[in-house]
C-alpha positions as a Markdown table, in Angstrom:
| # | Residue | x | y | z |
|---|---|---|---|---|
| 1 | Met | 91.8 | 94.5 | -3.6 |
| 2 | Ala | 90.4 | 97.3 | -1.4 |
| 3 | Ser | 87.7 | 95.1 | 0.1 |
| 4 | Gln | 90.3 | 92.4 | 0.9 |
| 5 | Leu | 92.4 | 94.9 | 2.6 |
| 6 | Asn | 89.5 | 96.1 | 4.7 |
| 7 | His | 88.8 | 92.6 | 5.8 |
| 8 | Val | 92.3 | 92.0 | 6.9 |
| 9 | Leu | 92.4 | 95.3 | 8.8 |
| 10 | Ala | 89.0 | 94.4 | 10.5 |
| 11 | Ala | 90.3 | 91.0 | 11.4 |
| 12 | Gly | 93.5 | 92.5 | 12.9 |
| 13 | Asn | 91.5 | 95.0 | 15.0 |
| 14 | Phe | 89.3 | 92.2 | 16.4 |
| 15 | Ala | 92.3 | 90.2 | 17.3 |
| 16 | Asn | 93.8 | 93.2 | 19.1 |
| 17 | Val | 90.6 | 93.9 | 21.0 |
| 18 | Ala | 90.3 | 90.2 | 22.1 |
| 19 | Leu | 93.9 | 90.3 | 23.2 |
| 20 | Val | 93.4 | 93.5 | 25.2 |
| 21 | Gly | 90.3 | 92.0 | 26.8 |
| 22 | Leu | 92.2 | 88.8 | 27.7 |
| 23 | Leu | 95.0 | 90.9 | 29.2 |
| 24 | Val | 92.5 | 92.9 | 31.2 |
| 25 | Leu | 90.8 | 89.8 | 32.5 |
| 26 | Leu | 94.1 | 88.2 | 33.5 |
| 27 | Gly | 95.0 | 91.4 | 35.2 |
| 28 | Ile | 91.8 | 91.4 | 37.2 |
| 29 | Phe | 92.4 | 87.8 | 38.3 |
| 30 | Ala | 96.0 | 88.6 | 39.2 |
| 31 | Leu | 94.9 | 91.6 | 41.2 |
| 32 | Val | 92.3 | 89.5 | 43.1 |
| 33 | Phe | 94.9 | 86.8 | 43.7 |
| 34 | Ile | 97.4 | 89.4 | 45.0 |
| 35 | Leu | 94.7 | 90.9 | 47.3 |
| 36 | Ile | 93.8 | 87.4 | 48.7 |
| 37 | Ile | 97.5 | 86.6 | 49.2 |
| 38 | Ala | 98.0 | 90.0 | 50.9 |
| 39 | Ser | 95.0 | 89.6 | 53.1 |
| 40 | Phe | 96.0 | 86.1 | 54.3 |
| 41 | Phe | 99.7 | 86.5 | 54.2 |
| 42 | Lys | 99.9 | 88.0 | 57.7 |
| 43 | Leu | 97.9 | 85.2 | 59.2 |
| 44 | Trp | 99.9 | 82.6 | 57.3 |
| 45 | Leu | 103.2 | 84.1 | 58.4 |
| 46 | Gln | 101.9 | 84.4 | 62.1 |
| 47 | Ala | 100.9 | 80.8 | 62.1 |
| 48 | Lys | 104.1 | 79.7 | 60.5 |
| 49 | Leu | 106.3 | 81.5 | 63.0 |
| 50 | Ser | 104.1 | 80.1 | 65.9 |
| 51 | Arg | 104.6 | 76.5 | 64.6 |
| 52 | Ala | 100.8 | 76.3 | 64.0 |
| 53 | Asp | 101.1 | 75.8 | 60.2 |
| 54 | Val | 98.1 | 76.6 | 58.1 |
| 55 | Lys | 98.2 | 76.3 | 54.4 |
| 56 | Phe | 97.1 | 79.1 | 52.0 |
| 57 | Ser | 94.6 | 76.8 | 50.4 |
| 58 | Glu | 93.1 | 76.1 | 53.9 |
| 59 | Leu | 92.8 | 79.8 | 54.5 |
| 60 | Ile | 91.0 | 80.4 | 51.2 |
| 61 | Gly | 88.8 | 77.4 | 51.9 |
| 62 | Met | 87.8 | 78.9 | 55.3 |
| 63 | Trp | 87.0 | 82.2 | 53.5 |
| 64 | Leu | 84.8 | 80.3 | 51.0 |
| 65 | Arg | 83.1 | 78.3 | 53.7 |
| 66 | Lys | 82.3 | 81.6 | 55.5 |
| 67 | Val | 84.5 | 80.7 | 58.5 |
| 68 | Glu | 86.4 | 83.6 | 60.0 |
| 69 | Pro | 90.1 | 82.6 | 59.3 |
| 70 | Arg | 91.5 | 85.0 | 61.9 |
| 71 | Thr | 89.4 | 83.5 | 64.7 |
| 72 | Ile | 90.5 | 79.9 | 63.7 |
| 73 | Val | 94.1 | 80.8 | 63.2 |
| 74 | Ile | 94.5 | 82.8 | 66.4 |
| 75 | Ser | 92.7 | 80.1 | 68.4 |
| 76 | Arg | 95.0 | 77.4 | 67.0 |
| 77 | Ile | 98.1 | 79.5 | 67.7 |
| 78 | Thr | 96.9 | 80.1 | 71.3 |
| 79 | Ala | 96.3 | 76.3 | 71.8 |
| 80 | Val | 99.7 | 75.3 | 70.3 |
| 81 | Gln | 101.6 | 77.8 | 72.4 |
| 82 | Ala | 99.8 | 76.4 | 75.5 |
| 83 | Gly | 100.8 | 72.9 | 74.5 |
| 84 | Leu | 97.4 | 71.7 | 73.4 |
| 85 | Asp | 96.9 | 69.8 | 70.1 |
| 86 | Ile | 93.6 | 71.0 | 68.6 |
| 87 | Ser | 93.2 | 70.4 | 64.9 |
| 88 | Gln | 92.1 | 73.1 | 62.6 |
| 89 | Arg | 89.2 | 70.9 | 61.4 |
| 90 | Asp | 87.8 | 70.6 | 65.0 |
| 91 | Leu | 88.0 | 74.4 | 65.4 |
| 92 | Glu | 86.2 | 75.0 | 62.1 |
| 93 | Ser | 83.5 | 72.4 | 63.0 |
| 94 | His | 82.8 | 74.0 | 66.3 |
| 95 | Phe | 82.7 | 77.5 | 64.7 |
| 96 | Leu | 80.2 | 76.3 | 62.0 |
| 97 | Ala | 78.1 | 74.7 | 64.8 |
| 98 | Gly | 77.7 | 78.2 | 66.4 |
| 99 | Gly | 80.2 | 77.7 | 69.2 |
| 100 | Arg | 82.5 | 80.3 | 70.7 |
| 101 | Val | 85.9 | 78.9 | 69.7 |
| 102 | Pro | 88.2 | 81.4 | 71.5 |
| 103 | Asn | 86.2 | 80.9 | 74.7 |
| 104 | Val | 86.5 | 77.1 | 74.5 |
| 105 | Val | 90.2 | 77.3 | 73.8 |
| 106 | Arg | 90.9 | 79.6 | 76.7 |
| 107 | Ala | 88.8 | 77.3 | 79.0 |
| 108 | Leu | 90.9 | 74.3 | 77.9 |
| 109 | Ile | 94.1 | 76.2 | 78.6 |
| 110 | Ala | 92.8 | 77.2 | 82.1 |
| 111 | Ala | 91.7 | 73.6 | 82.8 |
| 112 | Asn | 95.1 | 72.3 | 81.7 |
| 113 | Arg | 96.9 | 74.7 | 83.9 |
| 114 | Ala | 94.7 | 73.8 | 86.9 |
| 115 | Asn | 95.0 | 70.0 | 86.3 |
| 116 | Ile | 91.3 | 69.7 | 85.6 |
| 117 | Asp | 90.4 | 66.8 | 83.3 |
| 118 | Leu | 88.5 | 68.6 | 80.5 |
| 119 | Ser | 88.4 | 67.2 | 77.0 |
| 120 | Trp | 87.6 | 69.0 | 73.7 |
| 121 | Lys | 84.4 | 67.1 | 73.3 |
| 122 | Thr | 83.1 | 67.9 | 76.7 |
| 123 | Ala | 84.1 | 71.6 | 76.4 |
| 124 | Thr | 82.4 | 72.0 | 73.1 |
| 125 | Ala | 79.3 | 70.2 | 74.3 |
| 126 | Ile | 79.1 | 72.5 | 77.3 |
| 127 | Asp | 79.6 | 75.6 | 75.1 |
| 128 | Leu | 76.9 | 74.5 | 72.6 |
| 129 | Ala | 74.5 | 73.9 | 75.5 |
| 130 | Gly | 74.7 | 77.6 | 76.3 |
| 131 | Arg | 76.9 | 77.5 | 79.3 |
| 132 | Asp | 80.0 | 79.7 | 79.7 |
| 133 | Ile | 82.7 | 77.0 | 79.8 |
| 134 | Leu | 85.4 | 79.5 | 80.7 |
| 135 | Glu | 83.5 | 80.9 | 83.6 |
| 136 | Ala | 82.8 | 77.4 | 84.8 |
| 137 | Val | 86.5 | 76.5 | 84.7 |
| 138 | Gln | 87.3 | 79.7 | 86.5 |
| 139 | Thr | 84.6 | 79.0 | 89.1 |
| 140 | Ser | 86.0 | 75.5 | 89.5 |
| 141 | Val | 89.5 | 76.9 | 90.3 |
| 142 | Asn | 88.3 | 80.0 | 92.2 |
| 143 | Pro | 85.0 | 79.3 | 94.0 |
| 144 | Lys | 82.3 | 82.0 | 93.8 |
| 145 | Val | 80.0 | 83.4 | 96.4 |
| 146 | Ile | 76.2 | 83.4 | 95.8 |
| 147 | Asp | 73.9 | 85.7 | 97.9 |
| 148 | Cys | 70.8 | 84.0 | 99.3 |
| 149 | Pro | 68.3 | 85.5 | 98.6 |
| 150 | Asp | 69.4 | 87.1 | 95.4 |
| 151 | Pro | 69.1 | 90.9 | 96.0 |
| 152 | Arg | 68.5 | 91.4 | 92.3 |
| 153 | Lys | 65.2 | 89.6 | 92.6 |
| 154 | Gly | 63.8 | 92.3 | 95.0 |
| 155 | Arg | 64.1 | 90.4 | 98.3 |
| 156 | Glu | 66.8 | 91.2 | 100.8 |
| 157 | Thr | 66.2 | 88.5 | 103.5 |
| 158 | Val | 64.8 | 85.0 | 103.9 |
| 159 | Asp | 61.9 | 85.4 | 106.4 |
| 160 | Ala | 60.8 | 82.5 | 108.6 |
| 161 | Val | 58.9 | 82.2 | 111.9 |
| 162 | Ala | 60.1 | 80.2 | 114.9 |
| 163 | Gln | 57.7 | 78.1 | 117.0 |
| 164 | Asp | 57.3 | 80.9 | 119.6 |
| 165 | Gly | 55.8 | 83.1 | 116.8 |
| 166 | Ile | 58.8 | 85.5 | 116.4 |
| 167 | Gln | 59.8 | 86.3 | 112.8 |
| 168 | Leu | 63.5 | 86.1 | 111.9 |
| 169 | Lys | 65.1 | 87.6 | 108.8 |
| 170 | Ala | 68.2 | 85.9 | 107.6 |
| 171 | Lys | 70.9 | 86.5 | 104.9 |
| 172 | Ala | 73.2 | 83.7 | 103.8 |
| 173 | Arg | 76.2 | 83.5 | 101.5 |
| 174 | Val | 76.8 | 80.2 | 99.7 |
| 175 | Thr | 80.3 | 79.4 | 98.4 |
| 176 | Val | 80.1 | 77.1 | 95.4 |
| 177 | Arg | 82.5 | 75.5 | 93.0 |
| 178 | Ala | 81.6 | 74.5 | 89.5 |
| 179 | Asn | 81.2 | 70.8 | 88.8 |
| 180 | Ile | 82.4 | 70.2 | 85.3 |
| 181 | Asp | 80.9 | 66.8 | 85.0 |
| 182 | Arg | 77.4 | 68.1 | 85.8 |
| 183 | Leu | 77.4 | 71.3 | 83.8 |
| 184 | Ile | 75.4 | 69.6 | 81.1 |
| 185 | Gly | 71.9 | 69.0 | 82.5 |
| 186 | Gly | 72.8 | 70.4 | 85.9 |
| 187 | Ala | 70.6 | 72.9 | 87.7 |
| 188 | Thr | 71.8 | 76.6 | 87.8 |
| 189 | Glu | 72.4 | 79.1 | 90.6 |
| 190 | Glu | 68.7 | 79.8 | 91.0 |
| 191 | Thr | 68.1 | 76.2 | 92.2 |
| 192 | Ile | 70.9 | 76.5 | 94.8 |
| 193 | Ile | 69.4 | 79.8 | 96.1 |
| 194 | Ala | 65.9 | 78.2 | 96.3 |
| 195 | Arg | 67.1 | 75.1 | 98.1 |
| 196 | Val | 69.2 | 77.1 | 100.6 |
| 197 | Gly | 66.3 | 79.4 | 101.2 |
| 198 | Glu | 64.0 | 76.5 | 101.8 |
| 199 | Gly | 66.5 | 74.9 | 104.2 |
| 200 | Ile | 66.8 | 78.2 | 106.2 |
| 201 | Val | 63.0 | 78.5 | 106.5 |
| 202 | Thr | 62.7 | 74.8 | 107.6 |
| 203 | Thr | 65.5 | 75.1 | 110.2 |
| 204 | Ile | 64.1 | 78.4 | 111.7 |
| 205 | Gly | 60.6 | 77.0 | 111.7 |
| 206 | Ser | 61.7 | 73.9 | 113.6 |
| 207 | Ala | 63.4 | 76.0 | 116.4 |
| 208 | Ile | 61.5 | 76.1 | 119.7 |
| 209 | Thr | 62.4 | 79.7 | 120.3 |
| 210 | His | 63.9 | 82.4 | 118.2 |
| 211 | Lys | 66.6 | 83.0 | 120.9 |
| 212 | Ser | 68.1 | 79.6 | 120.2 |
| 213 | Val | 68.6 | 80.6 | 116.5 |
| 214 | Leu | 70.1 | 84.0 | 117.5 |
| 215 | Glu | 72.5 | 82.3 | 120.0 |
| 216 | Asn | 73.7 | 79.7 | 117.5 |
| 217 | Pro | 73.2 | 80.8 | 113.9 |
| 218 | Asp | 75.8 | 78.3 | 112.7 |
| 219 | Asn | 73.2 | 75.6 | 113.4 |
| 220 | Ile | 71.4 | 76.8 | 110.4 |
| 221 | Ser | 74.5 | 76.4 | 108.2 |
| 222 | Lys | 75.1 | 72.9 | 109.6 |
| 223 | Ser | 71.6 | 71.8 | 109.2 |
| 224 | Val | 71.2 | 73.1 | 105.6 |
| 225 | Leu | 74.6 | 71.9 | 104.5 |
| 226 | Ala | 73.9 | 68.4 | 105.8 |
| 227 | Lys | 70.9 | 68.0 | 103.4 |
| 228 | Gly | 73.1 | 67.7 | 100.3 |
| 229 | Leu | 71.5 | 70.6 | 98.4 |
| 230 | Asp | 73.9 | 70.4 | 95.5 |
| 231 | Ala | 72.6 | 67.1 | 94.2 |
| 232 | Gly | 71.6 | 67.4 | 90.6 |
| 233 | Thr | 73.1 | 70.9 | 90.2 |
| 234 | Ala | 76.1 | 72.1 | 88.2 |
| 235 | Phe | 77.8 | 73.2 | 91.5 |
| 236 | Glu | 79.4 | 71.8 | 94.6 |
| 237 | Ile | 78.5 | 73.6 | 97.8 |
| 238 | Leu | 81.6 | 74.3 | 99.9 |
| 239 | Ser | 80.0 | 76.3 | 102.7 |
| 240 | Ile | 76.9 | 78.1 | 103.7 |
| 241 | Asp | 77.5 | 81.1 | 106.0 |
| 242 | Ile | 74.8 | 83.1 | 107.7 |
| 243 | Ala | 75.7 | 86.7 | 107.1 |
| 244 | Asp | 73.0 | 88.3 | 109.3 |
| 245 | Val | 69.9 | 87.4 | 111.4 |
| 246 | Asp | 67.5 | 90.1 | 112.4 |
| 247 | Val | 64.4 | 89.9 | 114.6 |
| 248 | Gly | 61.2 | 90.8 | 112.7 |
| 249 | Glu | 57.6 | 91.1 | 113.8 |
| 250 | Asn | 55.7 | 89.0 | 116.4 |
| 251 | Ile | 53.7 | 87.0 | 113.9 |
| 252 | Gly | 52.3 | 84.7 | 116.7 |
| 253 | Ala | 50.8 | 87.7 | 118.5 |
| 254 | Gln | 49.4 | 89.0 | 115.3 |
| 255 | Leu | 47.8 | 85.7 | 114.4 |
| 256 | Gln | 46.4 | 85.4 | 117.9 |
| 257 | Gly | 44.9 | 88.9 | 117.7 |
| 258 | Ala | 43.4 | 88.1 | 114.3 |
| 259 | Gln | 42.0 | 84.8 | 115.7 |
| 260 | Ala | 40.5 | 86.6 | 118.7 |
| 261 | Glu | 38.9 | 89.2 | 116.4 |
| 262 | Ala | 37.5 | 86.4 | 114.2 |
| 263 | Asp | 36.2 | 84.6 | 117.3 |
| 264 | Leu | 34.5 | 87.8 | 118.5 |
| 265 | Lys | 32.9 | 88.3 | 115.2 |
| 266 | Arg | 31.7 | 84.7 | 115.2 |
| 267 | Ala | 30.3 | 85.0 | 118.7 |
| 268 | Lys | 28.5 | 88.2 | 117.8 |
| 269 | Ala | 27.1 | 86.5 | 114.7 |
| 270 | Glu | 25.9 | 83.5 | 116.8 |
| 271 | Ala | 24.4 | 85.8 | 119.4 |
| 272 | Glu | 22.6 | 87.8 | 116.8 |
| 273 | Lys | 21.3 | 84.5 | 115.3 |
| 274 | Arg | 20.0 | 83.4 | 118.7 |
| 275 | Arg | 18.4 | 86.8 | 119.3 |
| 276 | Ala | 16.7 | 86.6 | 115.9 |
| 277 | Met | 15.5 | 83.1 | 116.7 |
| 278 | Ala | 14.1 | 84.2 | 120.1 |
| 279 | Val | 12.3 | 87.1 | 118.4 |
| 280 | Ala | 10.8 | 84.8 | 115.9 |
| 281 | Arg | 9.8 | 82.3 | 118.6 |
| 282 | Glu | 8.2 | 85.2 | 120.6 |
| 283 | Gln | 6.2 | 86.1 | 117.6 |
| 284 | Glu | 5.2 | 82.5 | 117.1 |
| 285 | Met | 4.0 | 82.3 | 120.7 |
| 286 | Arg | 2.0 | 85.5 | 120.4 |
| 287 | Ala | 0.4 | 84.2 | 117.3 |
| 288 | Ala | -0.4 | 80.9 | 119.1 |
| 289 | Val | -1.9 | 82.9 | 122.1 |
| 290 | Glu | -4.1 | 84.9 | 119.7 |
| 291 | Glu | -5.2 | 81.7 | 118.0 |
| 292 | Asn | -6.1 | 80.1 | 121.3 |
| 293 | Arg | -8.0 | 83.2 | 122.4 |
| 294 | Ala | -10.0 | 83.0 | 119.2 |
| 295 | Lys | -10.8 | 79.4 | 119.9 |
| 296 | Val | -11.9 | 80.3 | 123.5 |
| 297 | Val | -14.2 | 83.1 | 122.0 |
| 298 | Leu | -15.6 | 80.5 | 119.6 |
| 299 | Ala | -16.2 | 78.1 | 122.4 |
| 300 | Glu | -17.8 | 80.7 | 124.6 |
| 301 | Ala | -20.1 | 81.6 | 121.7 |
| 302 | Glu | -21.3 | 77.9 | 121.7 |
| 303 | Val | -22.3 | 78.0 | 125.4 |
| 304 | Pro | -25.6 | 80.0 | 124.9 |
| 305 | Lys | -26.6 | 77.6 | 122.1 |
| 306 | Ala | -25.9 | 74.6 | 124.3 |
| 307 | Met | -27.9 | 76.1 | 127.2 |
| 308 | Ala | -30.8 | 76.8 | 124.8 |
| 309 | Asp | -30.7 | 73.2 | 123.6 |
| 310 | Ala | -30.6 | 72.0 | 127.2 |
| 311 | Phe | -33.7 | 74.2 | 128.1 |
| 312 | Arg | -35.6 | 72.8 | 125.1 |
| 313 | Gln | -34.7 | 69.2 | 125.9 |
| 314 | Gly | -35.5 | 69.6 | 129.6 |
| 315 | Asn | -32.0 | 68.8 | 130.7 |
| 316 | Met | -31.7 | 72.2 | 132.5 |
| 317 | Gly | -34.2 | 74.1 | 134.6 |
| 318 | Ile | -34.5 | 77.8 | 135.3 |
| 319 | Met | -33.2 | 77.2 | 138.8 |
| 320 | Asp | -30.1 | 75.6 | 137.4 |
| 321 | Tyr | -29.5 | 78.6 | 135.2 |
| 322 | Tyr | -29.8 | 81.1 | 138.1 |
| 323 | Arg | -27.6 | 78.9 | 140.3 |
| 324 | Met | -24.9 | 79.0 | 137.5 |
| 325 | Lys | -25.2 | 82.7 | 137.3 |
| 326 | Asn | -24.7 | 83.1 | 141.0 |
| 327 | Ile | -21.6 | 80.9 | 140.8 |
| 328 | Asn | -20.2 | 83.1 | 138.0 |
| 329 | Ala | -20.9 | 86.2 | 140.0 |
| 330 | Asp | -19.2 | 84.9 | 143.1 |
| 331 | Thr | -16.2 | 83.8 | 141.0 |
| 332 | Ser | -15.9 | 87.3 | 139.4 |
| 333 | Met | -16.2 | 89.0 | 142.8 |
| 334 | Arg | -13.4 | 86.8 | 144.3 |
| 335 | Asp | -11.2 | 87.5 | 141.4 |
| 336 | Ser | -11.7 | 91.3 | 141.8 |
| 337 | Ile | -11.0 | 91.0 | 145.6 |
| 338 | Ala | -7.8 | 89.0 | 144.9 |
| 339 | Lys | -6.6 | 91.6 | 142.4 |
| 340 | Thr | -7.3 | 94.4 | 144.8 |
| 341 | Asp | -5.5 | 92.8 | 147.8 |
| 342 | Ala | -2.3 | 91.8 | 145.7 |
| 343 | Pro | 0.7 | 93.9 | 146.9 |
| 344 | Lys | 1.9 | 96.5 | 144.4 |
| 345 | Lys | 5.5 | 96.3 | 143.1 |
| 346 | Asn | 7.7 | 99.3 | 143.7 |
| 347 | Val | 8.5 | 101.0 | 140.4 |
| 348 | Glu | 11.7 | 103.1 | 140.4 |
């Protein structure tokens, strides 16, 4: 009997423990449920009062899908209040794709207020492409001014040289409006700045004198604007205004001076080359004279041999020999007299 009683008591204790554990587990679930309800109740009520109904199950689903419920709900409320019908599923899809949902919604509202044709698909595509769609809509409504050149890049002016060699330094301001249709794939502000700078350099370079540019700086604007520089860009150029034109250095004179100096160096080099060639030629002639003198000495050395042969062969007599000696003596005497009678040059 005692053992049976112990078994009954043990079974009762186990049942009590199981019941307590079940109650605790149910309490935990209830507490979690109440916390979830409490955390989403404000959003649900806010959406309900704003006629942008969102179910509790959808809020919990967003939380489970790691979507920020507050961002989606607030964006949907903003769209509904502005008269735009954007579904919750579209907002979630764009958020999960890495887009900036509030930015896109504000851009759509701004475009709707400004009567700009901008669809949800286009806006999300522009946003996912990395462009600021809200800034683009604002720029489309309120045009922005771009400095050319960009002072943040380290240059203050666009420098160009007219045909008379005078350098001109120009500053331009370009007023642009965003082109929504070309935001995807269109060139950025840097392309506009580069094209306008190129146009300014070309216009100034084609001017006959720098004075004509200073007299009519608006010709630069007209010439550059007529080239259609906004083609293929995300902007539409409204105007190009020359803010300032300053006279720089006389580049033409500097180039002429540098050219003259280069010509002088080249002439000196050529003169030195000719002098070196003349010196070399002089040395060659001296060597040739010495060579000829050596040949004469060799030839004179052959004369006694020839005379000896002539004596032995009987072709020359003793009288002929003395007659030749007399002729040589007379020739030497005349040369001496001629050198003595030659007038002396005055040496200062």
